[in-house]
N, C-alpha and C positions, 0 to 999 in steps of 0.2 A: 110317497111318505113312508111306505114300508121299507124301501131300500135305505132311506135315511136312518130309520131306527136301527136297522142291521148295522149300518156304519157306526152309529153312536155306540151300540152295544160292544162293538169290537175295539173301540178306542178308549172308552170311558170306564172308570171303576164301577163296580156293582152299585154302590151307594148313589152315584151320580145317575146311573141308568134308572134307578128306582125313582129318584126325584123327577126325572123327565117324564116317566110314565104317570106319576101322580099329577103333574101339572097338565098333562095332555088329556086328562079326564075332565078338564075345565072347558067351558064353552067359548071362552074369549080367545079367538084365534090370534089376535095381535099379541096378547100376553104370552100365549103358548110359543109363538115364533120368537119373541124376544127372549123368553126363558131358554129355549133351545139354543139360540145363538150364544147366550152368556155361558151356558153350561158346556157347549161344545168348545168354546174358547178356553174354558177352564180345563177341559179334558186334554186339549192340545198342549197347554202349558204343563200339565201333569206328566204327560208322556215325554215331553222335552226334558223334564227333570230326570225321569227314569233313564233316559238314554245318555245323559251327561256323565262324563268322567271327572268333572270338576268337583272335588270334594267340598270346597267352600260353598259352591252354588247349591249342591244337594243338601248340605247341612242347613243353610239359610232357608231353603224352600221347605224342608221338613219342619223347621222351627216355626215358620210362618203358618203352615197347615195346623201344627199343634196348637198355636196360640189362638187360631180362629175356631178351634174345636173339631177340625177335620182329622180325627185321630186315625181313621182308616188309611187315608192318603199319607199321613205322616209316617205311619208304621211301615207301609209298603216301601216308601223311599228309604227309610232307615234300615229295614231288613236287607235291602240290596246294597247299602252303603257302609254298613258296619265293618265288613272285612276290608274295604278300601280305606277306611279311616284308621285302621289299626296302626298304632304308633304315632298318630297325629294328635294335636292338642284338642281335636274335636271328638275323639273316640270315646272318652270318658262321659262327657255330657250326652252324646248321642245314644249310648247304651242305656243310660238312665232315662232319657226321654222316651226311648222305645218301650221300656218297661212301663212307664207312666201312660203311654198310649194304650197299651193293653189293659191297664188298670182302669182307665177312664172309659174304655170300651166294654168294661165288665167281663173281660176274658181273664178272670182272676188266676186261673191255673197257669196260663202262659205268663202273666205278669209276674207271678211269684218266681217262676223259673228264671226270668231275666233279672229280677232284683237279686236273686241268689248269685247269678253269674257276675253281676256287678260287684257285690261286696266281696266275692271271692277273688276277683281280678284286681279290684281297686281298694285294698284294705286300709289304705291311708288317706283315701279321698275324703273331702269334706261332706260328700254325699253318702258315705257308707252308712252312717247312722240312719238316714232316711231310707236307704235301700233295705236295711235289715228290718226296720219298722214296717215298711210297706210289703215286704215279703210275707211277714206274719199276718198283716192285716188283709192281704189278698187271700190268703188261705182261710182266714176267719170269715171273709165275705162269701166264700164258697161252701161253708158248712151247711149240710143238708138238714132236713127235719129229723127229729129224734128217732123216728121209725126206721130211717135208712142206716146203711153202714156208716160208722163213725171213724173209720181209719184216718180220714183226712182231718178230723177234728183233733185227734191226738198229735198229728203232724203240726197243725197250726199252733197248738198249745206249746209244743216243744220249740217251735220257731220264735214265738213271742217271749218265751222264757229265756232263750239264748240272747234275744235282743236286749232284755233287761240286764242280763249278766254282763254283756259287752258294754252297755251304755246305762249304768245304774243311775246316773244323774240326768238322763234325758228328760226333756219336757213331755215326751210321749209315754213315759213309764206308767203314769196313772191310767191312760187310755188302754195301754197294753194289758195292764192288770185287770181292768174291767172286762176286756175282751176274753181273757182267760176265765174269769168268773162266769161270764155268760156261756162259754163253751162247757164249763163244768156243769152248768144247769142243763145243757143239752144232753150230756152224758148221763147225768142223774135221771133225767126224764126217760131216757131210753131204758135204763135199768129198772126204773119204777114201773114202766109199762111191761117189762119182762116179768117182774115180780107179780104184778096184778094179773097177768095172763096165767101164771101158775095158780094163783088164788082162784081165778074164775074157772079154771079147769077142775079144781077141787078133786073129787073122786073119779072124774072121768079119766080114762086111760091110766088108771092107777097101776096097771101092770108094768107101766114104764117107770114107775117110781112114785114117791110120795110128793104130790104137787104142793101140798101145804108146807111141807118141810122145805121144798125148793124155794117157795115164796119167801119163807122166813130167812133162809140163808142169803138169798139174793138181796133182800131189803137190808139185812144187818150188815152185809158187806158194803153196800152203798153208804150207809150211815158211818161206817168205820172209815171209808176212804174220803167221804165228803161230809164231815160232821156239821158244817155250817150251811148246808144246803137249804134252799127255800122250801123244799119238799120234805123236810124232816118230820113234820107233823103227819103228813099223808103216809109216809113210809112207816112211821111208828104205829099208826092205827091199823095199817095193813098187817103188820106183824102180830098185833093183838087179835085181829080177826082170824088170821091163819092159825094161831095157837089155839084159839077157842074151838074152831071147827075141826082142827086136827084131834083135839081131845074128844069132841062129841062123836067123831067117827072112828075112834080107836077101839081096839079089842078091850074087853073088860079089864084085863090085868094091867093095861097101860092108862086107862082113863083117869084114875085118881092122880097119878103123877103129872099127867098132862094138863088136867084142870088146875092143879097147883101152879104149873108154869104159866097158865093163862092169867091166874089171879096175880101172880108176881108181876107179870107184864102190865096188867091194869094199874097197879100201884106206880110203876115206873112212868107209865103214860100220864097218869093224873098229876104226879109230882112235877113233870116237865111241862105239861100243858093244862094247867088248872082251869083255864077258861076256853078250852078247845071247843070247836064247833062239833067235834065228834064225841064230846064227853057223855052225852046221853046214851049214845050207842055203846061206848065203852062200859058204862055202868050196867047196861043190860047184860053184857058178857060176864061182868063181875058177879052180878046177882045170880045168874044161872049157874055159874061155876061154883059159887059158895054153897048153893043148895046141894049140889052133887057131893062136894067135899065134906060138908057137915052132915050128910046123910039125911 
C-alpha cells in the first residue's frame, strides 16, 4: 500500500492526494479502494490533459474543471496552455478564466495581476469591464486589518476608482463605491489607533515630542481627509481629551491659552454631537477648564 501512495503522490495534484489521505483515514476498506480507483483515474486524465498539445482539448478540459469547481486543476492546465493559445480564439476567455480560478481559490494577489493583464491586453473585449472590476475587488478582498501596513489598501482604492472612471455606467459601480468607503474606514481606523496611541502615551517619552499635540494633529488630519467617517465622533472626543490634558500638563505661561482652546473644542463638540455618548465626559473637561480660566 505504501508503494501505491508514493505512485499516487507522483502523478496526482496536491489537492487530490489530500483527498486520498482523508478518505484513507476511514475504516471502510471497500470505500477506500473505490475512492482510490476513481481518483487515480482522475489523475490519469489530468496528466493526459497536461501532456496534450491539442489547444481545443486543453481548453475544454480546463473549462470542465472550472465548472465543477476544481480551480486548482483548471489553473494548472491554463497556466501551461496560455502561451500555446496566444493568437487563437480561445486565448481571451482562457486568460479571464485563469484569473477567475485564482480569485475563486482566494489567491487574490495573483488574481488581480491576471485581471490587469487581461484588461491591458484586451481593452476592447466584452470582458474588460469585469476584469477591471475584479482586479479591484481582488485587491479589496486582500486588505488587511487596520493595524497592518495599508499600502495595498491605497492600491485597491485606486484600482476601483479607475474602474468607475472607465465604466461610469456599470452595474458594479455602487458595489465598487461601497468597497472604497469600507477601505476608507480601514484607513481611518488605522489613523485613529495612531492618534489614540499618542494620547495614551501622554507625557511618557515627552523628550521625543508632545504626544498630545501629535494626537490632535493626527486626528484633525483624518477628519479633514475623511469628513464623513463613521469615527468622526470618536476622533472629535479624542481631540478634546488631548487638548484638555495638554493644557493641564502645560507650563504656567501656556495654561490659560490652552484651557481656552479646550473650551472652544468643547463647544464645537457639543454643537456637532448634542446627544453624544461622550457628552458627560466632555462636560467634565469643560467645567474644569472654565474654573481655571475664570480663576
